[in-house]
N, C-alpha and C positions, 0 to 999 in steps of 0.2 A: 057640725056638718053631719047630715044624715046619709046613710047608705042607700043606694038605689040598686035594685037587682038588674044586672046587665040584660037579662032576658026580657025585661019590660021596655027597654029603650034601644037596644042594639039588635041589628039583624043577626041571624044565626051564623052567617059567613064571617062577620066581624068577631063574634065570640070565639069561633074556632081558631081564627088567626091569633087572637090574644092568648088563647089557651096553649098555643105552641110555645109561647114565651114565659107565661106565668099561669100556672094551672091551680086554681083554687085559692090563690093568695089575694090579699087586698091590694088594690092598685089606685093610686091617687092620680087623677087627671086634672092638671091645672087649668085655670080659666084662660081664655084667649087674651092676648095683649090688649090693653085698653078696657077690659071688662072687669078688672080686679076691683074689689071693694076694699076700702081702708078698714083698719081695725075698728070694731064696734059699730060699723055702719049698718050691718044687716040686722042685728038684734037690738039695736037702740042703746047699747051700753054707752057709747060715746056721748049721745045726747043727754042721757040721764046723769052722767058724771059732770057734764058741762052745767046742767041745771043745779046740781048739788053744789058745785064750786061757786056758782053765781050767788046761791043762797048763803054760803059761808061768808063770802066777801060782803054781801049786804048786811048780814048780822054783825060782822066785825065793824063795818062802817057805822052801824047804829049803836056801838058801844059794847058788844059782847067781847069778852076777853078770849085770848088764844086758848087758855086752859079750859074755859067753859065750852068752847067750840070743839076742842079735842075730845072732851067727855061726851058731848052730844053726838058727834059723828064717828066716834070710835076710831079716831086717827091720832097719830102722834102730833105733838106740838110742832115739830119740824115740818110735817106734811101740811098742817094748817097754815104755817107761815109761807110755805112754798106756794100754796093755792092763793093766798092773799096777794102775794107778790106778783104772781102771773096774772091774776084778775085785774090788778091795778093798771096794767098796761094794755088791757084788751078793750 
């Protein structure tokens, strides 16, 4: 999440009101209800992990061993098994 200078988006009157409560500190303003994005949606992390997991499952289905996949993806064998199991039912 990037910071935005209040002076660039808020009117002076609003800034003065906020300064009465919190002067010079960082303030988090949450999104409106219904506008929230789920984890990894904004930066594409969720999509890339889904693709990686699909690749792992496909390789496993084509004969790769769990230990080989563990080495290739730098994940524990337990994580590889969890991914394979979850992809089986998707």
